[in-house]
C-alpha positions in Angstrom: -2.3 15.7 0.4 -2.9 12.1 1.5 -6.1 10.7 0.0 -6.0 7.2 1.6 -3.9 5.1 4.0 -3.7 1.4 3.6 -1.6 -1.6 4.6 -0.5 -4.4 2.3 0.4 -7.9 3.5 1.9 -10.8 1.5 -0.3 -13.9 1.2 0.5 -17.2 -0.5 -3.1 -18.4 -1.0 -5.4 -15.5 -2.0 -8.7 -17.3 -1.6 -7.7 -18.8 1.8 -6.6 -15.3 3.0 -9.8 -13.7 1.8 -11.8 -16.3 3.6 -9.8 -15.8 6.8 -10.1 -12.1 7.0 -13.7 -12.2 6.0 -14.6 -14.7 8.7 -12.3 -13.6 11.5 -12.5 -9.8 11.1 -15.6 -9.2 9.1 -13.6 -7.8 6.2 -15.6 -6.6 3.2 -14.0 -7.4 -0.2 -13.9 -4.3 -2.4 -11.8 -5.6 -5.2 -10.3 -9.0 -5.9 -7.8 -10.5 -8.4 -5.2 -13.3 -8.3 -2.4 -10.8 -7.5 -4.2 -8.1 -5.3 -7.3 -8.0 -3.2 -8.6 -4.9 -1.4 -10.4 -5.4 1.9 -12.1 -3.0 4.2 -11.8 -3.8 7.9 -13.3 -1.3 10.4 -12.8 1.5 7.9 -9.2 0.7 7.0 -8.1 -0.7 3.7 -5.9 -3.8 3.8 -4.4 -5.1 0.6 -3.6 -8.7 0.1 -0.7 -9.1 -2.2 0.3 -12.4 -3.8 4.1 -13.1 -4.1 5.4 -11.8 -7.4 3.0 -8.8 -7.4 4.9 -5.6 -8.0 5.3 -3.3 -5.0 6.3 -3.7 -1.4 4.2 -4.8 1.5 3.7 -2.6 4.6 2.2 0.9 5.2 1.1 2.9 2.1 -0.2 6.4 1.5 -2.1 7.2 -1.6 -1.4 10.9 -2.5 -2.9 13.3 -4.9 0.5 14.6 -6.1 3.5 12.2 -5.7 6.1 14.9 -6.5 4.7 17.3 -3.8 4.4 14.5 -1.2 8.0 13.4 -1.9 9.2 17.0 -1.5 7.2 17.4 1.8 8.9 14.3 3.2 12.3 15.5 2.3 11.6 19.0 3.8 10.5 17.3 7.1 13.7 15.4 7.4 12.7 12.1 5.8 14.1 10.5 2.6 12.2 9.6 -0.5 13.5 7.5 -3.4 12.8 8.4 -7.0 9.3 7.2 -8.2 9.1 4.0 -10.1 6.3 2.4 -12.2 5.7 -1.0 -10.6 2.7 -1.9 -12.9 1.0 -0.1 -15.7 -0.2 3.2 -14.2 0.9 2.3 -10.7 3.7 4.7 -9.6 5.2 4.5 -6.2 8.1 6.1 -4.2 9.6 4.3 -1.2 10.1 6.7 1.7 11.7 6.7 5.1 10.7 8.8 8.1 13.2 10.5 10.5 13.3 7.3 12.6 14.2 4.9 9.8 10.7 3.5 9.3 9.9 2.7 5.7 6.6 3.4 3.9 5.4 3.8 0.4 3.8 6.7 -1.4 1.5 5.8 -4.3 0.6 8.5 -6.8 
């Protein structure tokens, strides 16, 4: 059901953040724009999000079927908010596990 796991962190200076992660952690830039940059670090995707970019920071799971994934979370005892479109074609649902930890599903 999950097709990818990634983390998103908030940055104020995209170019400075890209330079830092590239230099300090050998990150490879997979995609870059002023609002969002995708890096690969040791096989894990890390997104750099500029303030004002839609969507929360933190742990994210890309899923093949957002409705199915949301239902599975609810069945397992977690909670899942209704999906919202945060940018054209980008639909997310904020979820909480049984311990109160939040994460995002991206359809």
